[in-house]
C-alpha positions in Angstrom: -49.3 65.9 79.5 -52.3 66.5 77.3 -52.5 62.9 76.0 -55.5 60.5 76.4 -54.9 57.7 78.9 -56.5 55.3 81.3 -56.7 56.3 85.0 -57.9 54.4 88.0 -60.6 56.2 90.1 -60.5 55.2 93.7 -63.2 56.0 96.4 -62.3 55.9 100.0 -65.5 54.9 101.7 -66.2 54.2 105.4 -69.7 53.3 106.7 -71.2 54.6 109.9 -71.0 52.5 113.0 -73.3 49.4 112.7 -73.6 49.7 109.0 -71.8 48.5 105.9 -71.2 49.8 102.4 -73.5 48.1 100.0 -72.6 49.8 96.7 -70.3 52.5 95.4 -71.2 54.1 92.0 -68.8 56.0 89.8 -69.9 58.5 87.2 -68.2 60.9 84.8 -70.1 63.8 83.3 -73.4 62.2 84.4 -72.6 58.8 82.7 -72.3 55.8 85.0 -68.9 54.1 84.7 -69.6 51.2 87.1 -70.9 50.0 90.4 -68.6 48.3 92.9 -70.2 46.1 95.6 -67.3 43.9 96.7 -64.8 46.5 98.0 -62.7 47.7 99.4 -60.9 48.8 97.3 -63.7 50.6 95.5 -62.2 51.5 92.2 -63.0 51.6 88.4 -60.9 52.4 85.4 -61.8 55.2 83.0 -60.2 56.4 79.8 -60.0 60.2 79.6 -60.0 60.5 75.8 -59.9 64.4 75.8 -57.9 66.0 78.6 -58.7 69.4 77.0 -62.4 69.1 78.1 -63.7 69.8 81.6 -64.7 66.6 83.5 -66.8 66.1 86.6 -66.2 62.8 88.5 -68.9 61.8 90.9 -68.8 59.0 93.5 -71.9 57.9 95.4 -71.8 55.5 98.2 -74.9 53.7 99.6 -74.8 51.9 103.0 -76.9 49.0 104.3 -79.4 51.5 105.8 -80.2 53.1 102.4 -78.4 56.3 103.1 -76.3 57.8 100.2 -73.2 59.9 100.4 -71.8 61.8 97.5 -68.6 63.5 96.5 -67.4 65.1 93.3 -64.1 66.2 91.8 -63.8 68.6 88.8 -60.9 68.0 86.4 -60.3 71.4 84.8 -59.2 71.1 81.1 -55.6 71.6 80.1 -55.0 75.2 78.9 -52.2 76.2 76.6 -50.9 79.6 77.6 -48.0 81.5 76.2 -46.2 83.8 78.6 -42.9 85.6 78.3 -42.0 87.6 81.3 -39.0 87.3 83.6 -39.2 89.0 87.0 -36.6 86.9 88.8 -34.6 83.7 88.3 -34.7 80.8 90.7 -31.4 79.3 91.4 -31.5 76.0 93.2 -28.4 74.9 95.0 -27.6 71.9 97.2 -24.8 72.2 99.7 -23.3 69.1 101.3 -20.5 68.4 103.6 -17.6 66.0 103.0 -19.7 63.1 104.3 -22.6 63.8 101.9 -24.9 65.3 104.4 -26.9 68.4 103.6 -25.7 71.7 105.2 -28.5 73.7 106.8 -28.9 77.2 108.1 -26.9 79.1 105.5 -27.5 82.8 104.9 -27.3 85.0 101.8 -23.9 86.4 102.9 -22.4 82.9 102.7 -23.2 82.6 98.9 -21.4 84.1 96.0 -23.6 84.5 92.9 -22.3 85.6 89.6 -23.8 86.0 86.1 -21.3 86.2 83.2 -18.6 87.2 85.8 -20.7 89.9 87.3 -21.5 89.7 91.0 -25.2 89.5 91.8 -27.1 90.3 94.9 -29.6 87.6 95.8 -33.1 88.9 96.6 -33.7 86.0 99.0 -32.1 82.9 100.3 -34.4 80.3 101.8 -34.1 76.6 102.6 -37.1 74.7 101.5 -38.1 71.1 101.0 -39.1 70.4 97.4 -42.0 68.0 97.1 -41.2 64.8 95.3 -43.4 62.6 93.0 -42.3 58.9 93.0 -43.3 56.7 90.0 -43.7 53.1 91.0 -43.3 51.1 87.9 -44.5 47.6 88.9 -43.8 44.6 86.6 -47.1 42.7 86.5 -46.0 39.9 84.2 -46.4 36.3 85.2 -42.7 36.0 86.3 -43.4 38.3 89.2 -45.9 36.0 90.7 -43.6 34.8 93.6 -42.3 38.4 94.2 -45.5 40.4 94.5 -45.7 40.1 98.3 -42.2 41.6 98.5 -43.3 44.4 96.1 -46.4 45.2 98.2 -44.3 45.3 101.4 -41.7 47.6 99.8 -44.5 50.0 98.6 -46.0 50.0 102.1 -42.6 51.0 103.6 -42.2 53.8 101.0 -45.5 55.3 102.1 -44.3 55.5 105.7 -41.6 58.0 104.6 -43.7 60.3 102.4 -43.7 63.9 103.4 -47.0 65.9 103.4 -46.6 67.2 99.8 -45.0 64.1 98.3 -47.0 62.1 95.8 -46.8 58.6 94.4 -47.9 57.4 90.9 -48.5 53.6 90.6 -48.0 52.3 87.1 -48.3 48.6 86.5 -47.0 47.1 83.2 -46.4 43.9 81.5 -46.3 44.0 77.7 -47.7 47.5 77.9 -48.8 50.1 80.5 -51.9 49.2 82.5 -54.3 51.6 84.3 -52.4 54.2 86.3 -53.3 55.3 89.9 -52.3 58.8 91.0 -50.3 60.9 91.5 -51.7 60.8 95.1 -50.4 61.2 98.6 -53.1 59.1 100.2 -51.3 56.1 101.7 -54.3 53.8 101.6 -54.9 54.5 97.9 -51.3 53.8 97.1 -51.2 50.5 99.0 -54.5 49.3 97.6 -53.4 50.2 94.1 -50.2 48.0 94.5 -52.2 45.2 96.2 -54.6 45.2 93.2 -51.8 44.4 90.7 -52.0 40.8 89.7 -49.1 39.0 88.0 -50.5 37.7 84.8 -49.5 37.0 81.2 -46.4 34.9 80.4 -42.8 36.0 80.3 -41.2 34.7 77.1 -38.3 32.3 77.6 -35.9 33.8 75.0 -32.9 31.5 75.6 -34.5 28.1 75.8 -33.5 25.0 73.8 -36.2 22.5 72.7 -35.5 19.0 71.5 -38.1 16.6 70.0 -38.1 12.9 69.3 -41.0 11.2 67.5 -42.1 8.2 65.5 -42.7 8.3 61.8 -46.1 8.4 60.1 -46.4 4.6 60.6 -45.8 4.9 64.3 -42.2 3.5 64.1 -39.3 5.0 65.9 -35.9 5.1 64.3 -33.5 3.0 66.4 -30.5 0.9 65.3 -31.7 -2.7 65.1 -29.6 -5.9 64.9 -27.2 -5.8 62.0 -27.3 -2.0 61.7 -30.8 -1.9 60.1 -33.6 0.3 61.3 -37.1 -0.5 62.3 -38.4 2.7 60.8 -37.8 4.8 57.6 -34.0 5.2 57.4 -34.5 8.6 55.8 -36.4 9.9 58.9 -34.6 10.0 62.2 -37.4 11.6 64.2 -35.1 14.0 66.1 -35.0 17.8 66.1 -33.5 20.6 68.1 -34.3 24.3 68.0 -33.7 27.4 70.1 -36.4 29.9 71.0 -36.5 33.2 69.2 -34.8 35.8 71.4 -37.3 38.5 70.4 -40.5 36.7 71.3 -39.8 33.2 72.8 -41.3 31.3 69.8 -39.9 28.0 68.5 -40.9 25.8 65.6 -40.2 22.5 63.9 -41.2 21.3 60.4 -41.8 17.6 60.5 -44.2 14.8 59.6 -47.1 13.9 61.9 -46.4 10.7 63.8 -48.7 7.8 63.7 -50.0 5.8 66.7 -47.3 3.8 68.5 -47.9 0.2 69.4 -46.1 -0.9 72.5 -44.6 -4.4 73.1 -47.4 -5.0 75.7 -50.0 -4.5 73.1 -51.2 -1.1 74.2 -51.3 1.7 71.7 -50.2 5.2 72.4 -51.9 8.1 70.6 -49.8 10.0 68.1 -47.4 12.2 70.0 -44.1 14.0 70.1 -41.6 13.7 73.0 -40.4 17.1 74.1 -37.4 18.1 76.2 -36.7 21.6 77.4 -33.5 23.2 78.6 -33.0 26.8 79.7 -31.2 29.1 82.0 -32.4 28.4 85.5 -33.4 24.9 84.8 -30.8 22.6 86.3 -32.3 19.4 84.9 -34.0 19.3 81.5 -37.8 19.0 81.6 -39.6 16.2 79.8 -43.2 16.5 78.4 -45.3 15.3 75.5 -47.2 16.9 72.7 -50.5 15.4 71.6 -52.7 16.5 68.7 -56.1 18.2 69.1 -57.6 16.3 66.1 -56.8 12.9 67.6 -59.5 13.1 70.4 -60.5 9.4 70.2 -56.9 8.2 70.4 -56.1 10.7 73.1 -59.0 9.4 75.2 -57.4 6.0 75.2 -53.7 7.0 75.7 -52.4 5.5 78.9 -50.3 8.5 79.9 -53.0 11.1 79.2 -55.5 9.0 81.1 -53.2 8.8 84.1 -53.0 12.6 84.5 -55.1 13.9 87.4 -56.9 16.2 87.6 -58.2 15.5 84.1 -58.4 19.3 83.4 -54.6 19.4 83.2 -54.4 17.0 80.3 -55.2 19.9 77.9 -51.8 21.4 78.7 -50.3 18.6 76.5 -52.7 19.1 73.5 -51.4 21.1 70.6 -54.1 23.2 68.8 -54.5 22.6 65.1 -55.0 25.3 62.5 -54.6 25.7 58.7 -52.5 28.5 57.3 -52.2 28.8 53.5 -51.2 25.2 52.4 -49.7 24.2 55.7 -51.1 22.5 58.8 -49.8 24.1 62.0 -50.0 22.8 65.6 -49.4 25.3 68.4 -47.9 24.0 71.6 -47.3 26.5 74.3 -45.0 25.4 77.1 -45.8 27.1 80.4 -43.0 26.5 83.0 -45.0 27.7 86.1 -48.2 29.3 87.2 -51.7 29.1 85.8 -51.9 26.6 83.0 -48.5 25.1 83.8 -47.6 22.3 81.4 -47.6 18.8 82.8 -44.0 17.6 83.0 -42.9 13.9 83.2 -40.6 12.4 85.8 -38.4 10.3 83.5 
């Protein structure tokens, strides 16, 4: 369409008997784009920033015996041409029976063609199969992680029904469009392009509810004590509830930073906030905790954090601290599933 864009260049390479492919090099206009040694698939991404310029794509494959094979494709530039000439008009018509099946074998005498009420004589009536280009828009966001095998299987089934002149364009997307493959009618290239799509990046939970409960700055929880008094600051109840922003899944609370909490058994808990999450698809609310990144010494002694194995997962409970204007902000991302999933507590 004359606009710059990222395309995926794929090389179909097969080594001779007894040999293997050691490297495949991709070049555009004499400039090396990349070398792939761990295929198949053998593919690189390239941004064509000027589709009005002629391009030469060269792929070189080297096998384990040192022999090199080379192929090239020339992309002719887009040309804008103005032409005003009418020699005939193509009229496309589909004829179907009452059951929705296409009627075949019709002749010119079986059609009536009129223009502005004037009977016209068709020059030719022919039945032909119009090539089709299918656009596979594949959601590559993190929420598709469990469904990607189904998507790959469905794409493989589609390629089995392609006619010789049909083409497929594979366009993965998450927050934006990723590198596009095609249009192509090579079944292997289509299947490899879909297989290469990895579900990554989070899907925002736009309708979740978050509740927090925390101690005050002295590490004391508000709880009614004997006689209706409180063992904390009566003006600070330590409870909050917020819904996530429907546009982006963000949530926020404005509170005081809790102090370390001393338990009845004498052990001390690092400063933390108890967090509870409820959302569509979550039958039972999820419990977790938020700890603070600038409390590393206290975190290292916290009984709950120390009990989490493997230790690498403890960082999912640590909120990152940053300064913004005159405010201190702690960012705590809650990941419900997949890579970096937040540690949830069985309470």
